N, C-alpha and C positions, 0 to 999 in steps of 0.2 A: 374349524374352528372353534372354540368355545366362544359364548354369549357373557359379556359382560358380567351379567346374572352367575354363569357358571361359575367364572374366574373368581365372583366375591365368595362363593359357596367353596369353592376350593380352600382358598385363602384362609376360611373362616376354619374348615376343616383342620387345614394344620395348627392356628391358634388353639383348636381344641387341643389335639396331639401332643402339642407342645406343653400344655397346660397339667394332662395328665402322666407325662413324662415325669414332669419335675416334681409333682407330688407323688410319684408313686416306682418310678425307676430309682433305684440304689444309685447307678452310674449318674444319671443325670440330676439325680438330686444334690450330688456333693459338688455338681462343677461350680467354676468361680471365670468372671475375666478372665484372670489370669492362665486359668488351667487349658480355658479355649482358645487362649491367643496365639500359640503356634499353631493348634489343628487348623485355624481360620484361614493363615498364612500360605497352610499347605494345600488347603484346597482352592484357594483363590491359585496358585501355581497348579494345580491342575486343571483349573477350568482354562487357564492360559495354555497349557499344553492340548487340551481340545480343541480351543479355537485354532492355534497354527495347524492341528492336522483336520482341520476344518469336518469334525466327527459331529455331526448333528445329535446323535444318538445320547454321544457321551457329554456332549456341551449341556444339552436339556437337565441330565442327569448331576454334572457337576453344579448347574446352577439351582438345583435341588440343593445341595448340599449347603451352597454358600447363603440361600436363601434360609436354611434351616439356623443358620449361625446369628444371622441377623435377629432372627426371632427370640433366638436363646437369647441374646445381649438382653432386647429390649426387655423378657420377661424376667431376667435377673434385676435389671434396672426397675422394675415395677416392686417386685417385695420389698426395695427397700426406699420406694416412695419418692424415686428420683423420677423415672417417664414411664410410660408405656409405648405399645407400637402405636398406638393413634398417635401419641405425640411428634413420634420419629417420623409415618406419614404425613402428616400436619406441618411439621417443621420442615421438610425435604419439598414441599408445594408450594407453600409460601418463597421459598429460597428459588424455585424454578419459576415463577410469577415476577418477581423484584428483578430478577436478572436476567428476562426477555420482554424487556417493556416494548418491542415492535412487535411482540406477540399481544400482549396485556395492557399496552399501553399506548402513549401517541411516537414513539419514535420508529425513525424510517432507516431501515438499512440496506443495501445493495447486494452484500453478498457475506458467505460465512464468517469471512477476515473479519468485516466490521462486525459482526454478531460476537466473537473472541475477543474485539479490541473493548466492544461495550463490556462483557462480560468483566472483564480485569479490571476497569475503571470503576464498575460498581462494587467488586469485591472492595476495592478502596476505599470506596465511600464507606462500607459497611464497617470500617476500621481497622482490615488489615493495614499492617505497616509497610509490609514493602510486597512488590509484583511477586515476588519469588517465595512467600512465605507460605502459599499453599503448597510447594513442592515436599512430599514425604523425605523424612529425614532415611527412611528405612527402606525403601526401593531403590532396588537394583541401580547399579551408578551409570550403567547404558541410560536406564529408561530417565531416572534422576536428570542428566544431563538434557537429554531430550525437551524433556518439562520444561525446566529452566531456560532453553533457548527458546523454546514455543513462548514462553511468558514474557520474554526479553524481548522478542519480535512484535509483540501483541501492542508495546509501548513504543515501538521505533526506534528500538536497539537491537538491529538487525542489519545484515549485509545487504545492500539494494538488490545485486545481480549475484549470478548461479559464478559466475566467472570470479567475481572476487573471492567467493569461497574458496573455488580451484585455486587460486593464487595462495590461500591462505595455507590449504593444505599442505601445496609445492614446498611453501616457506618452511612449516613445522618441521617435514620430513627431511629437508634440507639440514634443518637444526639438529634433528634426531641422529643422522647418518654422522655430522662431525661430532655429538657427543659421544655415540660409542666409539667412533677413534681415539677418542680419548682414556675415555674407563668406561667398560662394558655395565659394569654396577656400581651406580653411586646415585644419590638422592636426587642430582640432575638431571642423570639417565629417566630416571624414572618422571620425573618432571616433564622432561620434554616429550617422553611415551605418550602422556599424559596429554599433553598440548595437540598430539598427534590425531590420538583417538576421538579427543572432542571436536577437532577440526574434521574430521571425516562423520562424525554424527550433524554437524552443521551442513556439509553437505550434504547427507541422507536427508535430511528435512527438505533442503532448496527443491530436490527431486521428489518430496513427498511418499519417501520412503522409510518406513521405520526402521530403524537400525537393532533395535532389540529382537523385533519379528524375523529382519534378515539373517542376523546371526544364526538365532534357533534353527531357524528353516537350513541352514548350513551345516548346523550341529548334527541335527536328525540327517542329512545326505551324510555325513562322513560316518556315522556310526551303522548305516545302511552297506557303504561302500566296505567299511574296517570288516564289518560280520560276514560279509562275503569272502573276504580273503580270509577271516577264521575258518567258515565252511570249504571253501575250496581247500583251504591247508590239511584241514582232515580230512577230505576225502583222498586226500594222496600219503594218508599218513605221516603228516612233517608238523614238525609244533612251530610256531611261528618265530622263536627266537635262535631256530637252527637255518631260518630263511634267509638269502639272499635281500637286500633290499630291491633288486631289479626282480626277482622272483615275485616278491609281495606287488611289484608294481604291474604284473603282468596281470594276477587277479583285480587287482584297482582298475585297471583300462578294463578288462570285463563287465567291472561292474557297472562302469559308466556308458558302454555299450549298450545293457543291457536296460538301462534306464535310471539305476539306483542312484 
């Protein structure tokens, strides 16, 4: 592993390169916060994909891409005399110190949950009008629901036990089934479906399962198994559209047996 001096040297090198690119590269020179925004979102998702795959080489690469964007935004801000990368880093350091009084103050905590509870209380003292105000509007719905539930739980708004959440899941599923009997496509059906998903996310949280990670892993598993069906169909010169469900299911089960 690199020493602290080597890490600082590497970061300084990145800043020098960013300055040079901003001053000499036609593409980098024309970029703005707005033009970079969608690229930043894309890079963040690529990092998330690498994390799901537990690919350390790819994680390192994507972390670099995200870091580049952070440095890029700071450089643009410095040109407007708004702030620079030092201001970003110092602001972050001050926030971390302020929100960890059990490390930098005299507050005593016994576990991670108490740390999270203190964090939310400090944020409210800093001027946040709502416990939920820190949840981004732009994040995926499953992640947003999880973050809202976590934040509400940190101030005591939570089911005491998992059994009570199971009961809520059963209740929401029953309501959804009843609504489907009445009308398969309506605003009420959509509402009940949303309530059911929300309750499942709550259940996952109670068991320390990240529902977004869990669903993405299932997505990847489905892709692998479905592509196995496509591969096996090609081997017997058949198109999927011409195969029966039973024929495709044989290859699906084959994929399961070989661990896909």
